[in-house]
C-alpha positions in Angstrom: -15.0 -11.5 -2.5 -12.9 -10.7 0.6 -9.6 -12.6 0.8 -6.0 -12.3 1.9 -2.7 -12.7 0.1 1.0 -11.9 0.2 2.2 -8.7 -1.6 5.3 -6.6 -2.0 4.1 -3.1 -1.1 6.1 0.0 -2.2 5.3 3.2 -0.3 6.7 6.7 0.5 6.7 8.5 3.8 8.0 12.0 4.7 11.8 12.2 4.9 14.0 13.6 7.7 14.2 17.0 5.9 11.2 19.2 5.1 9.9 18.6 1.6 11.6 15.2 1.2 10.3 11.7 1.1 11.8 8.2 1.6 10.6 5.1 -0.3 10.4 1.6 1.1 9.3 -1.9 0.0 7.8 -4.3 2.5 6.4 -7.8 2.2 2.9 -7.8 3.7 -0.1 -10.1 4.1 -3.0 -7.9 2.8 -6.8 -8.3 3.2 -8.5 -7.2 0.0 -11.6 -7.4 -2.2 -10.7 -9.3 -5.4 -12.8 -7.0 -7.6 -10.9 -3.9 -6.3 -7.4 -5.3 -6.6 -7.6 -7.2 -9.9 -7.0 -4.0 -11.9 -3.7 -3.2 -10.2 -2.4 -6.8 -10.6 -3.4 -7.0 -14.3 -2.3 -3.6 -15.5 1.0 -2.1 -14.2 1.3 1.5 -13.1 -2.4 2.0 -12.4 -3.1 4.7 -9.9 -4.1 3.2 -6.6 -7.4 4.3 -5.1 -6.6 5.3 -1.5 -10.1 4.4 -0.3 -10.2 0.8 -1.5 -10.1 -1.9 1.2 -6.5 -3.0 0.5 -5.2 0.6 0.5 -6.8 1.4 3.8 -5.6 -1.9 5.3 -2.0 -1.3 4.2 -2.0 2.3 5.4 -3.4 1.4 8.8 -0.8 -1.4 9.2 2.0 1.0 8.2 0.6 3.7 10.5 0.8 1.3 13.5 4.3 0.2 12.6 5.8 3.6 11.8 3.7 5.8 14.2 2.9 8.4 11.5 -0.4 9.9 10.3 -2.3 8.1 7.5 -2.1 11.2 5.3 1.7 10.9 5.3 1.7 7.4 3.7 1.6 7.2 -0.1 1.3 3.7 -1.6 3.2 3.5 -4.9 2.7 0.0 -6.1 1.4 -3.4 -5.0 2.9 -6.6 -6.5 1.5 -10.0 -5.8 3.9 -12.6 -4.5 3.5 -16.4 -4.9 
């Protein structure tokens, strides 16, 4: 089922120096398919599939905000917020 919810998203982007990255956390409203996201919410430290709906949606939103290529955005964790 396609739905939307509020999440804390941890991600990394390239840093100012070559070979470095910077990590950030942002609160975001995310559109997702419940069957794709349930695994991440139930079991911590699961590897996030970059081609699932929620991953693509988050990376597209971050690309628009940060003006960097999608390939430079790595999602680390997704935490559901009440």
